[in-house]
Every structure is written in C-alpha cells, then in structure tokens.
N, C-alpha and C positions, 0 to 999 in steps of 0.2 A: 818617489821615484819618479823624476822632473820629464816630461819629455814634449821636445816642443814642434809644432804646427804653424812654421811661416814662419813671423818676426816673434811670436807668444808663447811663452811658457804651457805644458799648463802639468797640473799630478791630479792620482789615480783619487777617485772619489766614489765612485761603484764597480768590484770586479762583475766579471761577466757568469764566475758564478750563480749571481745573485740575481743576477737577472733572467737566467734559464729560469732557477727558481721561481721569479715569481711569474714570465711570462705561462709557464706549466700551470700555475693555481689564476689566470685568468682565465686562458683556453678554459682549462675547467670548468669554471663560474657559465663565460659563455653557451658550451657547450651546455650545462645545465639548464639554462636561463633564457636556454631557444629552441633547449629541446621539440619536436616534433615539424619545427621550418626548415629552411632554410637560407638563411640571412646573407649580405652580400657585403664585404668586408671588401672599406674605400678605402686602403691606402694614400696618406699624401707626400707625393714627392719631394723629395729626394729622401728626407730626412731620416721616415717612415720604412724603407723597405727593407733593410735585415727588421727591424723587430717585429714585419707583418710577415713573412717565410716563415721567425719564426714559432710568427703565433696561432698562424695556419697547421703547422707540421703539431701542434697538439690537440687543435678541438678534434671533437671526433663525432662531428653532424656534417651533416651536407652540408658546404659555404660556396659559395663565388666569391670570388677579388679582383676586384677593379680599381685603379690608378688615376688620381687627379694631380695636378704639381699649381702648385698655389708656393709663390716665396711671400717674407715678406723681410728676409737680413741681408742682401746683396754682395753677401761677402764681411760683412762687418761681425759687432759682436754683441749688437742691439736693433731691436726691430726697428724699420721705420715708419713704419707706420702706413706706410701703401701698399698694397697685396696684387702683388703683379701673379695674371690669375692667367699657366700656361696652357693646359691644356687639359675641356673636360670628359666628362664619364660619356663611355659613348655607348650605355645601356639604357636600357630601358626603365626607370625605377620606379612606376606609379603602381603603389599599392603592395611593395616589397617590402623587411627590413635593415634598413641602413646601419650598420654599424663603422665609423667612421674612426681609422685608425690614424693614429698621430703620433709622431720620434714624442714633445715637447707641446703647452699648452704656459703658454709666460700672461703675457697681454689676457691674452682666448680672442684678441680681433681676431685674427684669420681663424680660427675654429668659427665661431658668430657670424664671420663670411657665409662659411660652406654648408654651416647647418643653415641658415638662411637661401643661398641658391637654390641646397636642395627640398624644401620648404614646397618648392610650388611648383612640385614635380610625382607631388600627393606620391609618398612612401607609406605602408602604413608602417610603421615607426622609425627614428630615428636617434642614435644612440651613441658617445663617443670612445674609444679608449685612447691610453695615451700610457707610453712609458712611462715619462716627466710631467711634474705634474708644479712650479714654481707659483702657491700661491700666495705670498707675498706682493708677485706680480698683474694678479688677477687685477680686473676690470668690471667684472660683475658678474655675480653666477652665471652659470651655463647648467642646465639644469639635462642638457642630456647629458654630462660626463658624468658618465657612471663606475669605471673604469679605467684603475690607476696604476701603475705600476709599483712607482719614488716619490715623493715630495720632495725638491728640495728651493734647497735657498736659493735667493736672487744674482744665480753666477751665472758664470755665462760657459756653457760646457760641450764635449765633443766627445767623439766613440762611441762604436755602433752605431754607425748612419750615420749621424749630425756633424759638421763641417764647422771648418771656419776656412773661407778661398778655398772652396772645396774638396781642404787636406783635412785629414781623421778621420774621416770616413767606415777604414779598418780596421780604426784603433778597438781590443779587444777589453772594454768595458769601460763606461762613461767616468772623462776627467773633467775638469772644473781648471777653468785660469788661476795660473795664481797670481797671488793680488801683490 
C-alpha cells in the first residue's frame, strides 16, 4: 500500500511491531551493558524522538535523557553533507557514560561530528545507538556504533520520527520511497 508524503510516494518497509520488538531487545542489551551505572541518553533531534522515548521505556536501569539537535538533510531526500548544529547539550557530561541515540546513520558524517564534539568534554565513554543503518552509504567505520536496530538498503525512508519536508514522522512504521 503506497502512502503519499508531499510530492513523493512511499511503501512499507519495517512494520511497527518489528520496531517495537527490536527496541526492547536493544533496551535489554543497554540495561545489561550498563548495569550499575547511570548513562545519559542523548537523543539527536528531530528524527530520534520516538525511538528515544520508546527505548527509555524499556531500559530497566537508571538513565538520564537529554537532547541535541543536528541536521544535514534540510527537507531533501539526501544529505547535504553540511551539518547544522541547532542546539547543544545543557548538561555537564564530564566523567559520564554517553549513549547517542540516532534515528538513522547513512554516511556517518553527522555521528562523527557529534562524537568529536562531545569527546573534548571528557565523558567516561561514548557509544551510539541507531534505529537504522545504511551500511552501503557509510563513509568510514564508526567504532562507537554499538547498537543497531535494522540495517537497510540505501533508500530514502520516512516514518517513526523520520521525515520528508517535515512530514511523515507520525507514520506507524518505516516506509521507503517508491522508485
């Protein structure tokens, strides 16, 4: 079943029930990996807000949550390769365990930018978690990327927080652009 968002059409790729199941699995792994610690989850807005919210519901250790906002798509269907840094963290992360929560990693440039930006603040550790990963689009290894929900082809996707022209974030599931 095709869905129209603005001037493009999309088809279902990952149903919400699969996202829910995988989110619980990742939350359980984070809970085990960080047992006895209190990590700070840093959601990268806007796309990761739903994933971050659902993820923390299932983490059974104490966690703090904050957000930062970066952009590289600006309403298009591909990255502009220019990172816009809209707002920074409002908390001190020195000596803390940081888990960056992304909606999608494609080239990896935005995640590399954020990791480099935060490392100078001397956190105890930085790991990354992404709902989606496009392995064929990656332009280098991201050693910090430890938790991945789904690997997908290099398709443009919307839904579950991801948008096209700020629309489609409310779709229940992930949809890919019809070719």
